C-alpha positions in Angstrom: 0.0 0.0 0.0 1.3 3.4 -0.9 2.3 5.7 2.0 0.9 9.1 1.8 3.4 11.9 1.5 4.4 13.9 4.6 3.1 17.4 5.4 5.6 20.2 6.0 4.6 20.2 9.7 5.2 16.3 10.1 8.6 16.5 8.3 9.9 19.4 10.5 8.7 17.6 13.5 10.6 14.5 12.4 13.7 16.5 12.1 13.4 18.1 15.5 12.6 14.8 17.2 15.7 13.4 15.5 17.8 16.2 16.8 16.4 15.8 20.4 17.6 12.2 20.1 21.1 13.4 19.1 21.1 15.8 22.1 20.3 13.0 24.6 22.8 10.6 23.0 25.6 13.3 23.1 24.8 14.1 26.7 24.8 10.5 27.7 28.2 9.8 26.1 29.8 12.9 27.4 28.6 12.5 30.9 28.8 8.8 31.4 31.2 7.5 28.8 28.6 4.9 27.7 25.6 4.6 25.5 22.6 2.3 25.8 22.3 0.2 22.5 18.6 0.9 22.6 19.3 4.5 21.9 21.1 3.6 18.7 17.9 1.9 17.4 16.3 5.4 17.2 18.7 6.5 14.5 18.3 3.1 12.7 14.5 3.6 12.7 14.6 7.2 11.6 17.0 6.3 8.8 14.6 3.6 7.6 11.8 6.1 7.7 13.8 8.6 5.7 14.5 5.9 3.1 10.9 4.7 2.8 8.9 4.7 -0.5 8.2 8.4 0.0 11.9 9.1 -0.8 13.1 8.3 -4.4 16.3 6.7 -5.4 17.9 10.2 -5.8 16.9 11.3 -2.3 13.9 13.3 -3.3 11.1 13.2 -0.6 7.5 13.9 -1.4 6.1 16.7 0.8 2.6 18.3 0.8 1.0 21.4 2.1 -2.5 22.8 1.5 -3.1 20.9 -1.7 0.4 21.4 -3.1 2.8 18.6 -3.4 6.6 19.0 -3.9 9.9 17.3 -3.5 12.9 18.0 -1.4 16.4 16.6 -1.5 17.3 14.9 1.8 20.5 13.2 0.8 22.5 15.2 3.4 20.3 14.2 6.2 20.4 10.6 5.0 24.2 10.7 5.0 24.3 12.4 8.4 22.1 9.7 9.7 24.2 6.9 8.2 27.4 8.3 9.8 25.7 8.8 13.2 24.2 5.2 13.2 27.4 3.5 12.3 29.5 5.4 14.7 27.0 5.0 17.6 26.5 1.4 16.8 30.3 0.8 16.9 30.6 2.8 20.2 27.6 0.9 21.8 29.4 -2.3 21.1 32.6 -1.1 22.7 30.4 0.2 25.6 29.5 -3.4 26.6 33.3 -4.0 27.2 35.4 -2.9 30.2 37.8 -0.6 28.3 38.1 3.0 29.2 36.4 5.7 27.4 39.5 6.5 25.3 39.7 3.0 24.2 36.0 2.9 23.3 36.4 6.0 21.2 39.5 4.8 19.6 38.1 1.4 18.7 35.0 2.9 17.3 37.3 4.3 14.6 35.5 7.5 13.6 38.2 8.6 11.1 37.8 5.3 9.3 34.0 5.6 9.3 34.2 9.1 7.8 36.7 7.9 5.2 34.2 5.5 3.8 31.9 8.4 2.9 34.6 10.4 1.1 35.0 10.3 -2.7 38.8 9.9 -2.3 39.5 7.8 0.7 43.3 7.7 0.1 43.4 11.6 0.1 40.9 11.8 3.1 43.2 9.5 5.2 46.3 11.6 4.3 44.5 14.7 5.3 43.4 13.2 8.7 47.2 12.6 9.5 47.9 16.2 8.5 45.1 17.6 10.6 46.0 15.5 13.6 49.6 16.8 13.3 48.3 20.3 13.0 46.0 20.2 16.0 48.7 18.5 18.2 51.0 21.4 17.4 48.1 23.9 18.2 47.4 22.5 21.6 51.0 22.3 22.6 51.5 24.7 25.5 55.3 24.5 25.9 56.0 27.9 24.2 53.1 30.0 25.4 52.1 28.3 28.5 48.4 28.9 27.5 45.8 26.6 25.8 44.7 28.0 22.4 41.7 29.9 21.4 39.7 28.0 18.7 37.2 30.2 16.7 35.1 28.6 13.9 32.3 29.2 11.6 29.4 26.8 12.0 27.5 25.8 8.8 29.7 23.8 6.4 32.6 23.9 8.8 31.8 22.2 12.1 28.5 20.5 10.9 26.6 19.3 7.9 25.5 22.0 5.5 22.0 21.2 4.8 20.6 24.1 2.8 17.5 22.2 1.5 15.5 23.2 4.5 15.5 25.4 7.5 17.2 23.1 9.9 21.0 22.7 9.6 21.6 19.8 12.0 24.7 18.9 13.9 25.5 15.2 13.8 26.0 13.4 17.1 29.6 12.3 16.2 30.6 15.9 15.5 29.1 17.1 18.8 30.9 14.4 20.8 34.3 15.1 19.3 33.9 18.8 19.5 32.9 18.6 23.2 36.0 16.4 24.1 38.4 18.6 22.2 37.0 21.9 23.4 36.9 20.9 27.1 40.4 19.6 27.3 42.5 21.3 24.8 41.3 24.9 24.4 40.8 27.7 26.8 37.9 28.9 24.7 36.2 27.2 21.8 33.8 29.6 20.0 31.4 29.0 17.3 30.6 32.2 15.3 28.0 32.0 12.7 25.9 34.3 10.6 22.7 32.5 11.7 20.7 33.6 14.6 20.7 32.3 18.2 16.9 32.3 17.8 14.1 32.1 15.3 15.1 29.3 14.5 18.4 29.1 16.3 21.3 26.9 16.9 20.0 26.5 20.4 17.5 24.1 18.9 19.7 22.5 16.2 23.0 21.8 17.9 23.6 18.6 19.6 26.2 19.9 22.0 25.3 21.6 25.3 25.3 25.4 24.8 26.7 26.1 28.3 29.2 23.4 28.0 32.7 23.8 26.7 31.7 25.6 23.6 30.6 29.2 23.2 27.9 30.0 20.7 27.1 33.2 18.8 24.8 34.5 16.1 24.3 37.2 13.7 28.0 37.6 12.9 28.8 37.8 16.6 26.3 40.3 17.5 24.8 38.0 19.9 26.7 35.6 22.1 25.6 32.9 24.6 28.1 33.4 27.4 27.9 32.2 31.0 24.2 31.4 30.8 23.0 34.6 29.2 22.4 36.1 25.9 24.8 39.1 25.2 23.7 41.4 22.4 25.8 44.1 20.6 23.5 46.4 18.6 26.2 49.0 17.7 25.0 51.0 14.6 21.5 49.7 14.5 18.8 52.4 14.9 15.9 51.6 17.1 13.5 52.1 14.1 15.4 49.6 12.2 15.0 47.1 14.9 11.3 47.6 15.0 11.0 47.4 11.3 12.9 44.1 11.2 10.7 42.7 13.8 7.5 43.7 12.0 8.8 42.4 8.7 9.7 39.0 10.3 5.9 38.5 11.3 4.8 39.6 7.8 7.2 37.1 6.1 6.1 34.3 8.4 2.6 34.8 7.0 3.9 34.5 3.5 5.0 31.0 4.2 1.5 30.0 4.9 0.2 31.2 1.5 -0.3 28.4 -1.0 2.3 29.3 -3.6 5.2 29.8 -1.1 4.8 27.1 1.5 7.8 25.2 0.2 10.1 28.1 0.9 9.7 27.2 4.7 12.0 24.3 3.8 14.4 26.2 1.6 17.7 27.4 2.9 17.2 29.1 6.3 13.4 29.5 5.7 13.1 33.0 7.4 15.9 33.6 9.9 15.6 36.6 12.2 19.0 38.1 13.2 19.9 41.1 15.2 20.1 43.4 12.3 18.6 41.5 9.4 16.4 38.7 8.0 17.9 35.9 5.8 15.5 34.1 3.4 16.3 31.0 1.4 15.1 31.4 -2.2 16.7 28.4 -3.9 18.0 24.9 -2.8 21.7 23.9 -3.2 20.2 21.4 -5.8 18.4 24.1 -7.8 15.0 22.6 -7.4 12.9 25.7 -7.0 11.7 27.0 -10.4 13.2 30.3 -11.2 9.9 32.1 -11.9 8.5 30.8 -8.4 11.7 32.1 -6.7 11.3 35.4 -8.5 7.6 35.7 -7.4 8.6 34.9 -3.8 11.2 37.7 -3.9 8.6 40.1 -5.3 6.2 39.1 -2.4 9.1 39.9 0.0 9.6 43.3 -1.6 5.9 44.0 -1.2 6.0 43.1 2.5 9.0 45.3 2.9 7.2 48.2 1.4 4.3 47.7 3.8 6.6 47.9 6.8 9.0 50.6 5.4 7.0 52.5 2.6 9.6 55.2 2.3 12.6 52.9 2.4 14.1 54.7 5.4 15.4 51.7 7.4 15.5 48.5 5.4 17.2 47.4 2.3 16.9 44.1 0.3 20.2 42.4 -0.8 20.7 39.6 -3.1 23.4 37.7 -1.3 23.7 34.7 -3.6 21.7 32.4 -5.8 20.5 30.6 -2.6 19.4 33.4 -0.4 18.4 37.0 0.0 18.8 39.4 3.0 16.7 42.2 4.3 19.1 44.5 6.4 18.8 47.5 8.4 20.6 50.3 6.4 24.3 50.6 7.0 24.4 47.8 9.8 26.7 45.7 7.7 29.1 48.6 7.2 29.6 48.9 10.9 29.8 45.1 11.9 31.3 41.9 10.5 32.5 38.7 12.0 35.8 40.3 13.0 33.8 42.6 15.2 32.1 39.4 16.6 35.5 37.9 17.5 36.4 41.2 19.3 33.0 41.0 21.2 33.8 37.5 22.2 37.1 38.1 23.9 35.9 41.3 25.5 32.9 39.5 27.0 34.9 36.5 28.0 37.6 38.7 29.7 40.2 37.1 27.3 42.6 38.4 24.6 43.6 37.5 21.1 47.2 38.5 22.0 47.8 35.6 24.3 48.8 32.2 23.1 47.8 30.5 19.8 44.6 31.3 18.0 43.0 29.0 15.4 40.5 30.5 13.0 38.4 28.3 10.8 35.7 29.0 8.3 34.5 28.2 4.7 33.1 31.4 3.2 34.3 34.9 2.3 32.2 36.3 5.2 34.7 34.4 7.6 37.7 36.3 6.4 37.3 39.3 8.9 37.7 36.7 11.8 41.1 35.9 10.5 42.0 39.6 9.9 41.1 40.5 13.3 43.1 37.7 14.9 46.1 38.8 12.7 45.8 42.4 13.8 46.0 41.4 17.5 48.5 38.5 17.3 50.6 38.7 14.1 53.1 36.1 15.5 50.5 33.4 15.3 49.4 34.2 11.8 51.2 31.3 10.1 49.2 28.7 12.3 45.9 30.5 11.7 46.4 30.7 8.0 47.3 27.1 7.7 44.0 26.1 9.3 42.0 28.6 7.3 43.6 27.6 4.2 42.6 24.0 4.6 38.9 24.8 4.7 39.4 26.9 1.6 41.5 24.5 -0.3 39.3 24.9 -3.4 40.1 28.7 -3.4 43.8 28.0 -4.0 45.2 31.0 -2.1 44.0 33.3 0.7 44.7 36.5 -1.0 42.1 35.7 -3.7 39.7 34.6 -1.1 39.7 37.8 0.7 38.2 39.5 -2.2 36.0 36.7 -3.6 32.4 35.9 -3.2 31.1 32.7 -1.5 31.4 29.4 -3.4 28.1 27.8 -3.4 28.9 24.4 -5.0 27.2 21.8 -3.1 30.0 19.4 -3.2 32.6 21.9 -2.1 30.4 22.7 1.0 28.9 19.4 2.0 31.1 16.7 0.6 34.5 18.2 1.0 36.6 15.9 3.1 38.7 18.7 4.8 35.8 19.5 7.2 35.5 15.7 8.1 39.3 15.3 8.2 39.4 17.9 11.0 36.7 16.1 12.9 38.6 12.8 12.4 41.8 14.5 13.4 40.2 16.0 16.5 38.8 12.5 17.3 42.3 11.1 17.5 43.6 14.2 19.5 40.6 13.9 21.9 41.6 10.4 23.1 44.2 12.1 25.5 43.2 12.7 29.1 39.4 12.6 28.7 37.5 12.9 32.0 33.8 13.1 32.7 33.7 16.7 33.3 31.2 17.8 30.6 27.8 18.5 32.3 24.4 19.1 30.7 23.4 22.5 30.1 20.5 24.7 29.0 19.8 24.1 25.4 16.4 25.9 25.0 15.3 29.5 24.5 15.4 31.8 27.6 13.7 35.1 27.9 16.0 38.1 27.8 16.6 39.7 31.2 15.6 36.6 33.3 18.2 34.7 35.3 19.2 31.5 33.6 19.6 28.3 35.7 21.9 25.7 34.2 20.3 22.4 33.8 23.2 20.8 35.6 21.9 22.5 38.7 18.3 21.7 38.2 16.6 18.8 39.9 14.9 15.8 38.2 11.3 15.5 39.1 9.0 12.5 39.0 5.4 13.1 37.7 4.2 12.2 41.3 5.9 15.4 42.6 4.6 17.5 39.9 1.0 16.5 40.6 1.4 18.0 44.2 1.5 21.4 42.6 -2.0 21.6 41.1 -4.3 24.6 40.9 -4.9 24.6 44.6 -1.2 24.5 45.6 0.8 27.7 46.7 3.0 27.2 43.6 1.5 25.9 40.4 3.7 23.6 38.2 3.2 22.2 34.7 5.4 20.1 32.4 6.0 20.3 28.7 8.0 17.7 27.0 10.9 16.9 29.4 10.8 20.3 31.2 9.1 21.2 34.5 7.9 24.8 35.0 6.7 26.9 37.9 4.0 29.1 36.2 2.5 30.6 39.3 3.7 34.1 38.4 3.0 33.7 34.6 -0.8 32.9 34.9 -1.9 36.4 35.9 -0.1 38.0 32.9 -1.2 35.4 30.3 -4.6 35.7 28.5 -4.9 31.9 28.7 -4.0 31.7 32.4 -7.1 29.8 33.3 -6.4 27.3 30.5 -2.9 26.7 31.9 -4.7 26.0 35.2 -6.4 23.1 33.5 -3.0 21.5 33.1 -1.9 22.5 36.7 0.2 19.7 38.2 0.3 17.8 34.9 1.3 18.0 31.3 0.5 21.1 29.1 1.2 19.0 25.9 -2.3 17.8 25.2 -3.7 21.4 25.5 -1.0 22.7 23.2 -1.9 20.0 20.7 -5.2 22.0 20.4 -4.0 25.5 20.9 -1.0 25.3 18.5 -0.7 29.1 18.4 1.4 28.5 21.6 4.1 26.6 19.6 6.1 29.6 18.6 9.7 30.6 19.3 8.4 33.6 21.3 6.1 31.6 23.6 8.8 28.9 24.1 11.4 31.7 24.9 9.0 33.1 27.6 8.2 29.7 29.0 11.9 28.8 29.5 12.2 31.7 32.0 10.0 29.6 34.3 11.9 26.4 34.1 12.8 24.9 37.4 13.8 21.3 36.5 13.7 18.3 34.3 11.0 15.6 34.1 12.1 12.0 34.6 12.3 10.7 31.0 10.0 7.7 32.0 7.2 10.2 32.7 7.6 12.3 29.5 4.1 12.2 27.8 3.8 10.6 24.4 2.9 12.7 21.3 -0.9 13.3 21.1 -2.9 12.2 18.2 -3.8 15.0 15.7 -7.2 16.4 17.0 -7.8 18.2 13.7 -7.6 15.3 11.4 -11.3 15.4 10.9 -11.6 19.0 10.1 -13.5 19.8 6.9 -12.0 20.7 3.5 -11.6 24.4 2.9 -11.6 26.6 -0.3 -8.0 27.1 -1.4 -8.6 30.9 -1.9 -8.9 31.4 1.9 -5.9 33.2 3.4 -4.8 30.8 6.2 -3.6 32.6 9.4 -3.4 29.4 11.6 -3.8 25.9 10.4 -4.6 24.2 13.7 -7.1 25.4 14.9 -8.2 26.6 11.5 -8.3 30.3 11.0 -8.5 32.0 7.7 -9.5 35.3 6.1 -11.6 35.9 3.0 -9.6 36.8 0.0 -9.9 40.7 -0.2 -10.0 40.6 -4.1 -13.2 38.6 -4.0 -14.8 39.9 -0.9 -16.6 42.9 -2.5 -17.8 40.8 -5.5 -20.9 39.6 -3.5 -23.1 41.5 -1.0 -23.6 38.2 0.7 -20.3 36.4 1.1 -20.5 32.8 -0.5 -20.3 30.3 2.3 -17.0 28.8 1.0 -15.3 32.2 1.1 -16.8 33.3 4.5 -13.8 33.9 6.9 -13.2 31.1 9.4 -12.5 31.6 13.1 -12.1 28.4 15.1 -10.8 28.0 18.6 -10.8 24.2 18.8 -11.2 21.2 16.4 -14.4 21.3 14.4 -17.1 19.0 15.7 -18.7 16.5 13.3 -22.4 16.4 14.4 -25.2 14.5 12.9 -28.1 16.8 12.7 -30.7 14.1 13.6 -28.8 13.3 16.7 -28.2 16.8 17.9 -30.1 18.3 20.9 -30.3 21.8 22.1 -30.8 22.3 25.9 -32.3 25.4 27.4 -31.9 26.0 31.1 -33.9 28.3 33.4 -32.8 30.3 36.3 -34.1 27.6 38.7 -32.3 24.8 36.8 -35.2 23.4 34.9 -34.6 22.5 31.2 -36.1 21.7 28.0 -34.5 19.8 25.0 -35.1 20.3 21.4 -34.0 18.5 18.3 -33.1 20.5 15.3 -36.3 19.2 13.5 -38.4 20.1 16.5 -36.9 23.6 16.6 -37.8 24.2 13.0 -41.4 22.9 13.2 -42.3 24.6 16.7 -41.1 28.1 16.1 -41.6 30.6 13.2 -38.5 31.1 11.1 -37.0 34.5 10.3 -34.2 35.7 8.0 -31.7 38.5 8.6 -28.7 39.8 6.9 -25.9 40.2 9.4 -22.2 40.6 9.4 -19.8 38.5 11.5 -16.4 40.2 12.3 -13.6 38.9 14.4 -12.8 41.2 17.3 -9.1 40.9 16.0 -9.8 42.0 12.5 -7.0 44.3 11.3 -4.7 43.3 14.2 -1.8 43.2 11.8 -2.3 46.9 11.2 -2.3 47.7 14.8 0.8 45.6 15.3 2.6 47.8 12.8 2.1 50.7 15.2 3.3 48.7 18.3 3.5 44.9 18.9 0.4 43.1 20.1 -0.6 39.5 20.9 -2.8 37.3 18.7 -3.4 36.0 15.2 -2.3 38.6 12.7 -5.5 39.1 10.9 -5.2 41.6 8.0 -8.5 43.3 7.1 -10.8 40.5 5.9 -11.8 38.6 9.1 -15.2 39.8 8.4 -18.0 38.5 6.1 -21.8 39.0 5.5 -24.4 36.4 5.2 -28.3 35.9 5.3 -29.1 33.8 8.4 -32.3 31.9 8.8 -33.5 30.5 12.1 -35.9 31.1 15.0 -35.9 33.9 17.4 -34.0 33.3 20.7 -36.6 35.0 22.7 -39.4 32.6 21.4 -37.4 29.6 22.6 -36.8 31.2 26.0 -40.5 32.1 26.4 -41.4 28.5 25.5 -39.0 27.4 28.4 -41.0 29.5 30.7 -38.5 32.2 30.9 -39.6 35.8 31.3 -37.2 37.8 29.2 -38.1 40.9 31.2 -37.4 39.3 34.5 -35.0 41.8 36.2 -33.1 39.0 37.9 -31.9 37.6 34.5 -29.1 39.8 33.3 -27.3 37.4 30.8 -27.9 34.6 28.4 -25.1 32.0 28.1 -24.3 29.9 25.1 -22.2 26.7 24.9 -20.8 25.1 21.8 -20.0 21.5 21.0 -16.4 22.1 20.5 -14.5 20.8 23.4 -11.1 21.3 24.9 -9.2 18.1 26.4 -11.1 18.5 29.6 -14.5 18.4 28.0 -15.0 22.2 28.5 -17.0 23.7 25.6 -16.4 27.1 24.0 -18.7 29.5 25.7 -19.9 33.1 25.7 -22.8 35.3 26.8 -24.7 38.4 25.9 -26.9 40.8 28.0 -30.5 39.8 28.3 -31.5 43.2 26.9 -29.7 42.1 23.7 -31.0 38.6 23.7 -34.7 39.5 23.8 -34.3 41.6 20.6 -36.1 40.5 17.4 -32.8 40.3 15.6 -31.1 37.5 17.7 -31.7 34.1 16.0 -30.8 30.5 16.6 -29.9 29.8 13.0 -29.8 26.7 10.9 -29.4 28.1 7.4 -26.7 30.3 6.0 -27.3 31.9 2.7 -30.2 29.6 2.1 -28.6 26.3 2.8 -27.7 24.3 5.9 -25.0 26.0 7.9 -21.6 24.4 6.9 -19.4 22.6 9.6 -16.9 25.4 9.9 -19.6 27.9 10.5 -21.5 26.0 13.2 -23.6 23.2 11.8 -26.2 22.4 12.7 -27.0 25.3 15.0 -25.4 28.7 15.7 -26.6 31.7 17.6 -26.6 34.9 15.5 -26.2 38.1 17.5 -26.4 40.9 14.9 -24.3 43.9 15.7 -22.1 42.1 18.2 -18.5 40.7 17.7 -18.1 37.2 16.4 -16.8 35.8 19.7 -20.4 36.0 21.1 -22.0 34.2 18.1 -21.4 30.7 19.4 -21.1 27.9 16.8 -22.3 24.2 17.2 -24.8 25.5 19.8 -25.8 22.8 22.3 -26.8 24.7 25.4 -28.6 28.0 26.4 -28.5 29.1 29.9 -30.1 32.2 31.6 -28.2 33.7 34.5 -27.7 36.6 36.9 -24.0 36.9 35.8 -21.9 36.7 32.8 -20.6 33.4 31.5 -17.6 32.0 33.4 -16.1 30.8 30.1 -12.5 31.6 29.4 -13.4 33.3 26.2 -15.9 35.7 28.1 -13.6 36.3 31.1 -10.0 36.1 29.9 -10.1 37.1 26.3 -11.9 39.5 24.0 -11.5 42.5 26.4 -9.6 45.6 25.2 -7.1 47.1 27.8 -5.9 50.7 27.9 -2.9 51.8 25.9 -1.2 52.2 29.3 -1.1 48.4 29.8 1.9 47.0 28.0 3.3 43.6 27.0 4.4 41.7 30.2 2.2 43.6 32.5 -0.4 41.9 34.6 -3.7 41.8 32.9 -6.5 42.6 35.4 -9.4 41.2 33.3 -12.1 42.3 35.8 -11.2 45.9 35.2 -12.5 46.1 31.7 -15.8 44.8 30.3 -16.2 42.1 27.7 -16.5 43.3 24.1 -20.0 43.1 22.7 -20.8 45.7 20.1 -18.2 46.6 17.6 -17.1 50.2 16.9 -17.5 51.8 13.4 -15.1 49.9 10.8 -14.0 50.6 7.2 -11.4 49.0 5.0 -10.3 49.0 1.4 -10.2 45.6 -0.3 -9.1 46.6 -3.7 -6.6 47.7 -4.9 -4.2 45.6 -2.8 -1.3 47.4 -0.9 1.6 48.4 -3.2 -0.4 48.0 -6.4 1.3 49.6 -9.3 -0.8 52.0 -11.4 0.1 53.8 -14.6 0.1 57.7 -14.2 -1.4 57.9 -17.6 -4.6 56.0 -16.5 -5.4 59.1 -14.4 -7.6 57.3 -11.9 -7.8 54.3 -9.5 -10.9 52.2 -8.9 -11.4 51.2 -5.3 -13.9 49.1 -3.4 -14.3 48.1 0.2 -16.7 47.5 3.2 -17.9 49.5 6.1 -19.9 48.4 9.2 -20.8 49.5 12.7 -21.9 47.5 15.6 -25.3 47.6 17.3 -27.3 48.0 14.1 -25.9 51.5 13.6 -26.1 52.1 9.8 -23.3 53.6 7.8 -24.3 57.1 6.6 -21.1 58.1 4.9 -17.8 56.7 3.6 -15.0 59.0 2.5 -11.8 58.6 0.7 -8.5 60.8 0.7 -5.5 60.5 -1.4 -3.6 63.5 0.2 -3.0 62.3 3.8 -6.5 63.4 5.0 -6.3 67.0 3.9 -9.4 66.6 1.6 -12.1 64.0 1.3 -14.5 62.7 -1.2 -17.7 60.5 -0.8 -18.1 57.0 -2.1 -21.0 55.2 -3.8 -22.6 52.9 -1.2 -24.5 49.5 -1.5 -26.7 48.5 1.4 -29.4 46.1 2.4 -32.7 47.6 1.2 -34.7 45.7 3.9 -32.8 47.3 6.8 -32.9 50.9 7.8 -30.2 53.1 9.3 -31.4 52.4 12.9 -31.3 48.7 12.4 -28.6 47.9 9.9 -26.8 44.6 10.6 -25.6 43.8 7.2 -22.4 45.7 5.9 -22.2 48.5 3.4 -20.1 48.0 0.3 -18.6 50.9 -1.3 -16.7 51.8 -4.5 -15.2 54.9 -5.9 -12.9 56.2 -8.6 -10.1 58.6 -7.3 -7.7 60.6 -9.2 -4.0 60.0 -9.1 -2.2 62.9 -7.4 0.0 64.8 -9.8 3.7 64.5 -9.5 4.0 61.7 -6.9 5.6 58.3 -7.1 3.7 56.9 -4.2 0.6 57.8 -2.3 -1.9 56.4 0.2 -5.5 55.8 -0.4 -7.2 56.5 2.9 -10.7 55.4 3.9 -13.0 56.0 6.8 -16.6 55.7 7.6 -19.3 57.6 9.7 -22.2 55.6 11.3 -25.8 56.7 12.3 -24.6 58.1 15.7 -21.8 60.1 13.8 -19.1 58.0 15.2 -16.1 58.0 13.1 -12.7 56.2 12.9 -9.7 57.5 14.7 -6.9 58.7 12.5 -4.1 56.4 14.1 -3.9 53.5 16.5 -2.2 55.6 19.2 -5.3 56.2 21.2 -6.9 52.8 20.8 -3.8 50.4 20.9 -4.3 47.6 23.3 -2.0 44.6 24.1 -4.4 42.2 22.6 -4.8 44.0 19.3 -8.6 44.1 19.5 -11.3 46.2 17.8 -8.8 48.2 15.6 -10.5 50.6 13.6 -8.1 53.4 12.7 -8.2 55.0 9.2 -7.4 52.3 6.6 -4.4 53.2 4.5 -3.5 51.3 1.2 0.0 52.4 -0.4 -0.1 52.8 -4.1 3.0 53.0 -6.5 2.7 55.3 -9.6 4.6 54.2 -12.7 5.4 56.7 -15.5 
């Protein structure tokens, strides 16, 4: 039977799990000198999986994402696994004997193993001998009395160079040898790379302990991991540039979720966020990406740059090579290179390049400044350094040409060159001398800047029984995630999902995050690590949860996906104004949990009175018993246009653009008729709220819930709906029953409705009490969120947005005009009375032509208003902004900027909508 291709997510998870296995094996060998043979089986199994029928004979593996299938070349990972498996298998066999660690390492014959994988074994073996001789001379302390400094690049030098996808993975054999050599034969062994420490960083991808014998840096040495903390050097980077880079990073992450560009998440570095730039892979080392697709991707990147930096004040796009591009802060490269990174290292480590021997190793032209800096400080040692450097650049023939040359991107030179492996082999033979079990485990994961970092070597190991004692009623609340134990007591009050974390108190948060996958980001992981207090006994680490979203319905490919699990997607703006009532398949989707699959004939709606009495209704009974009504009504997510607000100042939440809103005709029965039939007096002053519960459940069986005030619930417009645009409501939108609350935010219009409860107080649901509340601009990220100080969002303020043209559309000056279209809407049934457009920054305005629902009046207008206009291109400009704003029946209008309405959750953003336009002559 044919095996289905892997998804991008599955493939990435496989890589990360494999690297976790490498970390565990490396730690075990370096701390105990032994390895359990069962651990080696993991590598064998993974190798077999990588070689299954989904991978062709020429190493092309089938990957799919959102209807697109493509192949990636995984020959490097297969070779890396082969080497690790053979080395670890040999070492495990020797571990069963009584020999010393030195003997086990020697008998494992790593140089011989690596030789088998070289194209020219004779040359490789000769090179190992030379490398060993060189390293023995380097570590000789008779002349200087000091151990040497060893400074090296990372990709292509000290580990496999896997540019096919975003994870460049260090083999276990390399980590073991590096650890032994660094600990015993150098006073500092530093890895200095252009890659970042985070997003994604070598903290996740290395197999050697970060706080062990090796010092790690990123961003050309602008950031170092030294003595348990991240040290950043931001010389020459304006604050505005840092902000722009951060905003662009979030924009580009979204591009990789759009259908055409999904495969670029696995090309090169994906999107790497460095201190002063972003690096994006645009082509594999095997040239598999079609040139036209790569060109379109680069164009899409340019468009996002223009969104963030429309006047090109802070960012510049550079074509670094055929494989990657970079978006840099202006002039940052002119004031910093890897030579500066070396200087930063020795300064931060209270060391000096002038003392003892210094070895510099690298494999690209960007590494040359490291050698130049060392030569300036310690010219007597230049011969030694140049010898090492020259070996890694053997294909360049001489160093002088190298200093002015570009990077050589030939795959064989990078990944199959035996010089790199010869040095590892040479270091393996050198590392046999005097090894002691001094290398301890250290923190490998992300840690929040500014928080104290506790080395894992000092953190205790906990059993699950001990964790259980710290449940929600304990003084200190603990949770586990994978193999970590975290004290989240102080975190809960600051996190909008604090009560959800309490559900996992004293246990694993893993099953909850399997549902709330938005937590699986580098940023969240970084914050979480600041609360780590220990390690979970490996026997108690929870197994991976099954995919709770596997039964979700199929979706239209035109939807713009903002989060895959749970599924959240916007309507395509170019199609949104084509229909007054949005087609069901193009209606935006906002899910919090997996989509229930409910048989209509089995579904029951329960209505509960204030004294606890209930009635139950089937869908068929509801249709027959009560009169049906139809109403046109908008549903808009409270986070619509959050991405706009995020450009002003960073916020939390899904980065909705401007189309988390749609309009439909809903048919159902009035809520007040159902309540009256249940014996509920809708004018009873004791009843203040009506609660709604859905059929979508979290792991504890708790449903999504919300409530509205009774004075709203008894209105004629509130329906329990079963039809959407004349047909049964689709699964994504609440089948078989959904409450429709016209004029209110989407969060209150509960889908998959199964229970209605009248109450004296608001719903206790997390989504009513700890979400969908907008704080003051004075409340910032990281502040304690006092949820009871602000009311829940019900009605939405006046909103307006342009759908076409798209941002950064190029128009011909000779055309003279630009056609625009968009939507406007205001909550509470307040009709739109005017929509205005400006092309001169708001100095002058013109009115638009409006389309509205004829059956609704301005006092009770729950459907949206579509608008269109033709505006003149301003004379003499190369760029301009189209600005739109609306005015509702109460003469409410939109604020000019986000400054007065910014809130940490990025909710109800309704500032003037601006669309930049480029004018071509």
